[in-house]
N, C-alpha and C positions, 0 to 999 in steps of 0.2 A: 451627234449621237448623244453626247453628254447632256445637252439641253433636253433632248427627248427623254432620257433616263430620269433626269431630275423632275421634269414635269409629270411624267407618269407615276413616279414614286410619290411625289407630293399629292397627286390626285388620290392615290390609294390610301395614304395616311389620313387625308382630310375625310375621305369617305368612311374610313374605319372609325375616326373620332365621332363623326355624325351618327353613324349606324350603331355604334357600341361594340359589343363582343361579336366576333366573327368565328365561325368554325373554319378550319383550314381550307375546305373546299370553296367556301364563299370568298375567302381571301384570294385564292388562285383565280376564281372567276372574275372578281373585280380588278385584280391586277392585269389580267389578260385583256379585259374589255377596255379599261382606261388606257393601258399601254398601246393598244391598237388605235384607239381614237387619237391619242397624242401623237403617235407615229404618223398617222394620216395627215395631221396638220403640218408636220415637218418634212415628210418624204418628198413632196413636190420641190422643195428647195434643196434638200440634201442630194437628190438624185442627179441634179444638173451640174456639169462641170463649170468652173468659174468663168472661163472665157464665154461660154454660152449665156451664163447669167448676166455678164456685163453687156453682151450684145442685146439681150432681151430688155435690159433696163434702158438701153439707148433706143430700142425700137418700140417699146411699149409692151403690149400683151404678147406679140408673136415674134419670136427670135428669127423666124424665117424671113421676116421683112428687113432685117438688118444685113443687107447685102451691098451697102454702099462702099465697103472696103474692097469689093471685087471689081475687076474690069467688067464692062457691060455684058459682053457675051458670056463670061463665066457666071455672072450673077443670074442671067437668064437660064443658063444650064442648071444652076442650083435650084431655081424655081421649077424648072421642068422635071428635075430629079425628084423633088418632093412630090409634085403632082403625080408623077408616074408611080412612085412608091405607094401613095394613097390609092391610086386606081388599081394597082396590082393586088394590094391587100383586100380591096373591096370586091374584086372580080371573082367569078367562079373559077376555082383552080383548073378545071377542065376546059376553060375557054381558050381556044386556039389564038384569039386576038392578042393575048398576052405576049406571045412571041413577036408578033408584028410590032407592037408598041415598043418592046424592049430593043429589037433590032433597029428601029427608027431612032431611038435614043442613042444607041451606040454609034450610028452614022453621024448624028449631030455632034457627038464628042470627037469623032475622027475628023470632022470638018472644021474644027476650031483652028484659028490661026496659030502660027509658031509661038507667039508670046503666051497665048492662052494654054497651049499644050505644054509649054515649059512650066507654067504655074501649076498645072495639074500634076505634072511629074514631080515638081518640087515638094508639093504637099504629100506625095507618096500614094496617090490613088491612080487607078487605071480601070479600064473596062474588062480586064482579064478575068477577074472572078465572076463577073456577070456573064461573060461569054461562056465560061466553063459550066455555069449552071444551065444555060440555054442548050449547050451541046451535050449535056448529060454527064460531063466529067466530074462535076461536084457530087453527083449522086452515086458515082462508082464506089465510093467508100461504104455504101449501104449494102443491103442484101443483093446478091447476084442474080436472083430470080425475077427482078423487075423487068417488065417489057419495055420496048422502045416507046416511050410515052407520046412524043409528037406524032409518030406514025399511027398509033391507036386513035388519037384524037382526030387525025385527018380522015380516018375511015368512018367517023361518025359514031364511035362507040362511047361517047361522053356520058350519056345517062346511065349506061349499064356497066360502068367500070367496076372491076373487082375491088374489094377493100384494099388490097395491097397496091393496086394501081392508083386508087384515089389517095391513099396515104403518101405515095411517092409524089403525086401532083401537089398535094398540100405542102409537103416538105420543100418542093421546088419553089413554090410561091414564097414560102417563108425565107428561103435562102436569098431569093431575088430581093425581097423587101429589106433583109438585113444588109445586103451589099449596097443597095440604094441609100439606106440610112447612113451607112459608114461614109459613102461618097459625099453625101450632103453635109454631114457633120465635119468632115475634113475641110470642106470649103468654108463652112462657118467659122472654123477655128483658125483659118489662115490669117496671119498678121502681115500686112504689107511691108513692115520694116524688116522682116526676116527674109524677104525675097529679093534676090540680087538685081532683078530687072526693074524694081520700083524706084 
């Protein structure tokens, strides 16, 4: 952040020297514009945690390819999790197929061997939060007037959803994507040296 502040401040000072006298409104405009441009240059680097940056450096452009530190079945699960997250984010929130995809993924997690399940537990992740979203428990904290969403979709009311129903479905997809991303990131951050089974 210090580098960003120095770069954006320097850019404003240089612009002020080139331009000459500024009125205060122009100075605010240039400071905001140049600060935003400078921040965009640094934000991609600053937003990533150090372990993910190290893995990205090892893998090249895509940190998701750096799965060699995981047992093969867990590495495949990490790839499936990423693919499912992207598919869920791209799908229509009212698409009933989302439930089938997610339950299939949950089954694949449950079918892992004992060593893989121990690794998953060791890094502190589970399918509990995702199951809670599917069962509607995660949405219980919201408005109490939301209808039973899977039942409404099963009856074929998808295209004519009320705004509150559509908002609930959108929030449901967002929660699923957040939990899938957390699951994936936890696997990417896993260090074999900290696992007693390695």
